[in-house]
C-alpha positions as CSV (number, residue, x, y, z in Angstrom):
1,X,95.6,65.6,235.0
2,X,93.3,66.0,232.2
3,X,94.3,65.4,228.6
4,X,92.7,66.1,225.3
5,X,91.7,63.2,223.0
6,X,95.0,63.6,221.2
7,X,97.0,63.1,224.4
8,X,98.1,66.7,224.9
9,X,97.4,68.5,228.2
10,X,94.0,70.2,228.4
11,X,93.6,73.9,228.9
12,X,93.8,74.7,232.6
13,X,95.8,71.6,233.5
14,X,98.0,72.7,236.4
15,X,100.8,70.4,235.4
16,X,103.4,69.1,237.8
17,X,105.5,71.1,240.2
18,X,108.5,71.1,237.9
19,X,112.1,70.9,239.1
20,X,112.6,73.2,242.1
21,X,116.3,73.3,241.5
22,X,116.3,74.0,237.8
23,X,116.9,77.7,238.1
24,X,119.9,77.2,240.5
25,X,121.3,74.4,238.2
26,X,121.0,76.8,235.2
27,X,122.8,79.5,237.2
28,X,125.6,77.1,238.1
29,X,126.0,75.9,234.6
30,X,126.2,79.4,233.3
31,X,128.9,80.2,235.9
32,X,130.8,77.1,234.9
33,X,130.7,77.9,231.2
34,X,132.0,81.5,232.0
35,X,134.8,80.2,234.2
36,X,136.1,77.4,231.9
37,X,137.7,78.4,228.6
38,X,138.2,76.1,225.6
39,X,141.9,76.2,226.4
40,X,141.2,74.9,229.9
41,X,139.2,72.0,228.4
42,X,141.9,71.2,226.0
43,X,144.5,71.1,228.8
44,X,142.3,68.9,230.9
45,X,141.9,66.5,228.0
46,X,145.6,66.4,227.2
47,X,146.2,65.6,230.9
48,X,143.7,62.8,230.8
49,X,145.2,61.4,227.7
50,X,148.7,61.5,229.2
51,X,147.5,59.7,232.3
52,X,145.8,57.1,230.1
53,X,149.0,56.6,228.2
54,X,150.9,56.2,231.4
55,X,148.6,53.3,232.4
56,X,145.9,55.0,234.4
57,X,142.9,52.7,233.6
58,X,140.3,55.1,234.9
59,X,141.7,57.9,232.7
60,X,141.8,55.6,229.7
61,X,138.2,54.4,230.3
62,X,137.0,58.0,230.6
63,X,138.8,59.2,227.4
64,X,137.6,56.2,225.4
65,X,134.0,56.5,226.6
66,X,134.0,60.2,225.7
67,X,135.6,59.6,222.3
68,X,134.0,56.3,221.3
69,X,130.9,56.2,223.4
70,X,129.7,53.2,225.5
71,X,130.5,49.8,223.9
72,X,127.5,47.7,222.9
73,X,127.2,44.3,224.5
74,X,128.2,41.4,222.2
75,X,124.8,39.8,222.4
76,X,123.2,43.0,221.3
77,X,125.4,43.1,218.2
78,X,124.6,39.4,217.5
79,X,120.9,40.0,217.8
80,X,121.1,43.1,215.6
81,X,123.0,41.2,212.9
82,X,120.5,38.3,213.1
83,X,117.6,40.8,212.7
84,X,119.3,42.5,209.8
85,X,119.8,39.1,208.1
86,X,116.2,38.2,208.6
87,X,115.0,41.5,207.2
88,X,117.2,41.0,204.1
89,X,115.9,37.5,203.5
90,X,112.3,38.5,204.1
91,X,112.2,41.7,202.1
92,X,110.1,41.7,198.9
93,X,112.9,43.0,196.9
94,X,115.0,39.8,197.4
95,X,112.1,37.3,196.9
């Protein structure tokens, strides 16, 4: 692969082979989007929430991950707070 000095691909660069399945995956996603209505999604979500409330840990985990996102590890939060504190004490505005 040849690149220009700025890191972009040079003219005539053949590039990689790409994803041979991309077209098929796109077709399948389009079919899925056409087959599933917003009402279907709402019913599925209501069912998962009901299962979670009934004690299904997997359903609860999935609902919470989708709504809240992945939890940060405690040590990451501690390191972030320490970094923020260091930045506050070292900033020129506070000195």
